[in-house]
C-alpha positions in Angstrom: 61.7 97.1 111.3 58.8 94.9 112.2 58.2 93.3 115.5 55.6 90.6 116.0 56.0 89.7 119.7 56.8 92.5 122.2 57.3 92.1 125.9 56.9 95.2 128.2 58.5 94.9 131.6 56.4 97.2 133.6 57.1 99.1 136.8 56.5 97.9 140.4 54.8 101.1 141.8 51.2 101.6 140.9 51.6 105.2 139.7 54.6 104.4 137.6 52.7 101.5 136.1 49.8 103.8 135.2 52.1 106.3 133.5 53.2 103.6 131.0 49.7 103.4 129.5 50.3 106.2 126.9 53.4 104.4 125.7 51.4 101.1 125.5 48.9 102.9 123.3 51.6 104.3 121.0 53.1 100.9 120.7 49.8 99.4 119.7 49.3 102.1 117.1 52.8 101.5 115.7 52.5 97.7 115.7 48.7 96.9 115.3 49.3 93.3 114.5 51.9 92.6 117.2 51.3 90.6 120.3 51.9 93.0 123.2 52.5 91.3 126.6 53.0 93.3 129.8 54.9 91.7 132.7 53.9 93.2 136.0 54.0 92.3 139.7 50.7 90.7 140.9 49.7 93.9 142.8 49.5 95.8 139.4 47.8 93.1 137.4 44.3 94.6 137.7 45.6 98.0 136.5 46.4 96.6 133.0 44.2 93.5 132.8 41.5 95.4 130.9 43.7 97.5 128.7 42.5 96.8 125.1 46.0 97.6 123.7 47.5 94.6 125.4 47.3 91.0 124.3 48.2 89.6 127.7 49.3 90.6 131.2 51.8 88.2 132.8 52.5 88.2 136.5 56.1 88.7 137.3 57.3 86.8 140.4 58.5 89.0 143.3 60.4 86.5 145.4 62.1 83.1 145.1 64.9 82.1 142.9 63.0 79.1 141.6 60.0 81.2 140.6 62.3 83.7 138.8 64.0 80.9 136.9 60.7 79.4 135.8 59.5 82.8 134.7 62.7 83.4 132.7 62.4 80.1 131.0 58.8 80.9 130.0 59.9 84.3 128.6 62.7 82.6 126.6 60.3 80.0 125.3 58.0 82.7 123.9 60.8 84.2 121.8 59.9 87.9 121.9 61.3 90.1 119.1 61.6 93.1 121.3 61.7 93.7 125.1 61.1 97.2 126.5 61.8 97.9 130.1 60.0 100.9 131.5 
């Protein structure tokens, strides 16, 4: 099966977030042409921002129903083929 747009829901804790990098590398190898987008809390953005295996790093809102709903609408608009929650 081929996936073109993959969303990675990453962990909140810094150490857990770092431990996902080998999986990100494997996904990039398996799907070299795919758009790989990681969604992380703002405190973890810098951990993955320079990862060459990722196409983009999105900041996931931490609080506020309105912010969460806007973020979910954005995710739906992008029409990801696969979502992986670490």
